[in-house]
N, C-alpha and C positions, 0 to 999 in steps of 0.2 A: 907241661906249656909250649914245648918245643913245638910239639905235634899241630897244636892249635895255631900257633904262629905260621907256620910252615904251611898249613892249609889256607889260610888268608894271603899267605903272601906267593902260593904256588901261581905262576905265570907272571908274576912282577920279579922281575931279575933285581931290580934296583930303583933310588927314586927318581933318577929321569923316566923309566919307564911308566912308573905312577904317575908323575906329572903329565905324561904323555897320553895316558889312559883319561886324567882328569880334566884334562883341555877339550879332548875329544867327546866324553861324555856332556860335560857342561855345553859346547860349541853345538851338540846336537840337539840338548834340551831347548837350547836359545833359539835355533833355527823353528823345530818343531813349534814353539811357542809362536814364532812371528806367522807362521804359515796357518796356525790353529786358532790366533787372533784374528786374523783377517777374517777367517768362515766364523768366529762368533758374533765379528761386526755386520756378516751378511746373515746373521740368523741361522745359521746350518745346522743338522743335529752334531755333525762331527765337527768339533771344534778345538779349542786349546787343551783339554786334556787328550784326546784322542791324536790329536798329531804329535804333541812331546812323547807320548809312548812309542807310537810308531817311529819317530825317528831314533828314540833313544834305545828302544826296544832291536833296530835292527845294527845301530851301532854296536850295542853289545854282543850281538850274533859275529858280527866282523871281529871285534876285539877278542873276542872267546877264542875263534878259529886261530889269529893270530898268536894268542897268548900259548896254545895247543902246539905249536909250531906246526900246522896243517900245511901241507905242500898246496901248491896253486891248483893244483887239481881239485882237492878237496874244500877248498876255499870257494872255486867256481859252483860245487854241487851245493855248499849250503848257501851260495846268492842264487841260486838258481831256485832251491828252495823257499827262498825268503821274496822272492818275486811270485811263485806259484801262491805261497801261502797267503800272501796280502792280496790277491785277488778275491781270494776268498772273504777275507773283510770286506774290500771295496765292494763288492757285490752287494754283501747285505744292505747296505747303504741306498743300492737303487729300487725305487719303488715305480710299479706298473699301475696306473690307474685305471680302471677298465672301460668305467663310465667316460671320463674325460679324454680316452685314447691318447697319454699322453705319460711319456717318462721321466721320473724325478730321480734327481740323485747321482748321476753320471760325472757330472763335475767335481761331487765332492767325492765321490769312487779315484777318480784321476787324481786330484789333491792327495788322498792318501797314498795311492802309489807311487808317485813323486815324493810324497815325504819320507815313504821308506826307500827310493832310491838315494834321495841326500843322506840319508842315514847310514847306507851302505858306505856310502863315497867318504862320508866323516870317518867312518870306523878304518877306511884304509888308509886315511892320512890325506885327502883330497880336499881340505877346510877348504881351498880356493875356490876349486869347483863348484862346490856346495853351496859357497855361498853366492855365486854367481847365479846357480841353478835357483835358489832361494829367492834373489830378486826377480828374475824372470818369473819365476811361478807366483810371485807378488802383483807383477807387473799385469800377468794373463788376467789372474783373478780380480782386480782391481779396475785395469783401464778397459779391457775388453768388455766386461758386462756396462763399463759405462759407455763405450762405442756404441756396442749392441742398442743400448736403450737409446740413445742417439739416432739411430739408422735403422730403427725396427721397421721389418716388411709386413706389409699387411698381412694378417692371418688367410691362411690356405682355407679352402673351403669345404667342407667335410662329405666329399661325395660318399 
């Protein structure tokens, strides 16, 4: 039973550390849900579940590294890997429609990328910065689309 308990508590030295992990994971999930809910309201394919998993997953990567007492160089490489890997996830949301000559999904891809950055920030303990970035993200996703619809330029000719 001691081996089982030591495996469950590895990287968690005390109850304070456990509380910090819990707060960061919960905050990450709530932030991902806020962004994902907005995307659901907009009718986008990557919505609530996707954004919760992205923010929480990136937070887990960072918390795992911190729990293993990785140095800043190793943590930096993990974050670089997250940024690269999430680019592939985002690329999967981009569609090019050949007949219509348009591309869709770039904002969704950028939103997934932003959710990953916010998750990393939460994992590093920057909850205030993560909340500000979330508010800014929601403002961009909601307000800018409203502004664009009110100030739409006439369609370009397809020469």
